[in-house]
C-alpha positions in Angstrom: 0.0 0.0 0.0 1.4 3.4 -0.9 1.2 6.1 1.6 -0.5 9.4 0.9 1.4 12.6 1.4 1.2 14.3 4.7 -2.1 16.2 4.8 -1.6 19.8 3.8 -1.9 22.6 6.3 -4.8 25.0 5.7 -2.3 27.6 4.5 -0.8 25.1 2.0 -4.2 24.1 0.8 -5.3 27.7 0.3 -2.1 28.4 -1.7 -2.6 25.3 -3.8 -6.2 26.2 -4.5 -5.2 29.8 -5.3 -2.5 28.8 -7.8 -4.9 26.3 -9.4 -7.7 28.9 -9.7 -5.4 31.4 -11.3 -4.3 28.8 -13.8 -7.9 27.8 -14.5 -9.0 31.5 -15.0 -6.2 32.0 -17.5 -7.3 28.8 -19.3 -11.0 29.8 -19.3 -10.1 33.0 -21.2 -8.9 30.8 -24.1 -11.3 27.9 -23.7 -13.9 29.1 -26.2 -11.4 29.8 -28.9 -11.4 27.3 -31.8 -8.3 25.1 -32.1 -7.4 22.7 -34.8 -8.7 19.1 -34.1 -6.7 16.2 -35.3 -9.1 13.3 -34.9 -6.3 10.7 -35.5 -4.4 12.0 -32.4 -7.3 12.0 -29.9 -6.0 8.7 -28.4 -2.7 10.3 -27.1 -3.9 12.1 -24.0 -5.9 9.1 -22.6 -3.0 6.8 -23.3 -0.6 9.1 -21.3 -3.1 9.2 -18.4 -3.6 5.4 -18.6 0.2 5.0 -18.5 0.6 7.1 -15.4 -2.2 5.3 -13.7 -0.7 1.9 -14.7 2.7 2.9 -13.2 0.9 3.9 -10.0 -0.9 0.5 -9.9 2.4 -1.3 -10.6 4.1 0.5 -7.7 1.1 -0.1 -5.3 -1.5 -2.5 -6.7 -5.1 -2.0 -5.6 -6.5 -4.6 -3.2 -9.2 -7.0 -4.3 -11.6 -5.1 -2.1 -10.8 -1.9 -4.1 -11.3 -3.4 -7.5 -15.1 -3.2 -7.5 -15.0 0.4 -6.4 -12.5 1.3 -9.0 -14.6 -0.4 -11.7 -17.6 1.5 -10.6 -15.6 4.8 -10.5 -14.3 4.0 -14.0 -17.9 3.5 -15.3 -18.9 6.8 -13.7 -15.9 8.5 -15.3 -16.8 7.0 -18.7 -20.4 8.4 -18.4 -19.1 11.8 -17.4 -16.5 11.7 -20.2 -19.1 10.9 -22.8 -21.2 13.9 -21.8 -18.1 16.1 -21.5 -17.3 15.1 -25.1 -20.8 16.1 -26.2 -20.2 19.6 -24.8 -17.2 20.2 -27.1 -18.1 22.3 -30.2 -16.7 20.7 -33.4 -16.7 22.5 -36.7 -15.7 21.4 -40.2 -14.5 24.0 -42.7 -16.5 23.2 -45.8 -13.7 24.1 -48.3 -10.7 22.5 -46.6 -12.5 19.9 -44.5 -10.2 20.9 -41.6 -11.7 20.1 -38.2 -11.6 22.5 -35.2 -12.8 22.3 -31.7 -13.8 24.7 -28.9 -14.3 23.4 -25.4 -17.3 24.4 -23.3 -16.7 26.2 -20.0 -19.0 23.5 -18.5 -16.5 20.8 -19.8 -13.8 22.6 -17.9 -15.8 22.3 -14.7 -15.5 18.5 -15.0 -11.7 18.9 -14.8 -12.0 21.2 -11.8 -14.3 18.6 -10.2 -11.9 15.8 -10.7 -9.0 17.7 -9.1 -11.2 19.0 -6.4 -12.4 15.5 -5.6 -8.9 14.0 -5.5 -7.5 16.6 -3.2 -10.7 17.0 -1.2 -10.8 13.3 -0.5 -7.2 13.2 0.5 -7.6 16.2 2.7 -10.9 15.3 4.4 -10.7 11.5 4.5 -7.0 10.9 4.5 -6.7 10.2 8.2 -10.2 8.8 8.5 -10.1 6.4 5.6 -9.4 3.2 7.5 -12.0 4.0 10.1 -14.6 4.3 7.3 -13.5 1.1 5.6 -11.6 2.7 2.7 -8.0 2.0 1.9 -5.6 4.8 1.3 -4.9 3.4 -2.1 -8.6 3.7 -3.1 -8.6 7.4 -2.1 -5.7 8.2 -4.3 -6.4 5.7 -7.2 -10.1 6.5 -7.6 -9.7 10.0 -9.1 -7.0 8.7 -11.4 -9.2 5.9 -12.7 -12.1 8.4 -13.0 -9.9 10.8 -15.1 -8.6 8.0 -17.4 -12.1 6.9 -18.1 -13.4 10.4 -18.5 -10.6 11.5 -20.9 -10.9 8.3 -22.9 -14.7 8.5 -23.4 -14.5 12.3 -24.1 -12.1 11.5 -26.9 -14.1 8.6 -28.2 -17.2 10.7 -28.4 -15.4 13.5 -30.1 -13.8 11.1 -32.6 -17.1 9.6 -33.6 -18.8 13.0 -33.9 -15.8 14.5 -35.9 -15.8 11.6 -38.3 -19.6 11.9 -38.8 -19.4 15.7 -39.4 -16.5 15.2 -41.8 -18.5 12.7 -43.8 -21.5 15.2 -43.8 -19.2 18.0 -45.0 -17.8 15.9 -47.8 -21.3 14.8 -48.9 -22.9 18.3 -48.6 -20.6 20.3 -50.8 -21.7 23.5 -49.0 -19.9 26.7 -48.2 -21.3 27.1 -44.7 -19.3 25.5 -41.9 -20.7 22.2 -40.5 -20.9 22.5 -36.7 -21.8 20.3 -33.9 -22.5 22.9 -31.2 -24.0 21.7 -27.9 -25.4 25.1 -27.1 -27.4 25.2 -30.4 
């Protein structure tokens, strides 16, 4: 079993939250700007997160009692990821068939929730985990499993939708952009 870091003091926690919020505010300013989308590269981010999670599991494997919890958390992450992917606006340029994406601010909230959940659980339940019947591994592994499943299904949904939109653009021969906008 791997040990969790010593719980942060309230001052350290506030500094961490402050730095994270400043970073997220800077990110939110650019979030609605369209960026190129390369559908064939959507698998890279989930693979990186899966690799990091696998290394963590090799170092400190989950117990058999944790596996059902981790599977359930993975399923929940997959569901959240699918809906997060649906919130991404994907556009196809009708002339060049270039794909672009713009994230929704709501989609960014999912990322905030995952980090908040991980650090919140560690801070609040870290010392009480064994008394409540949770292993320390579960508290640190669960958010990682959730994130891997969320990122993977976000990207799967985006890939499916991007390919469908690209097919529609090729068939339509229109000059207006083909968009999948969740707010429309």
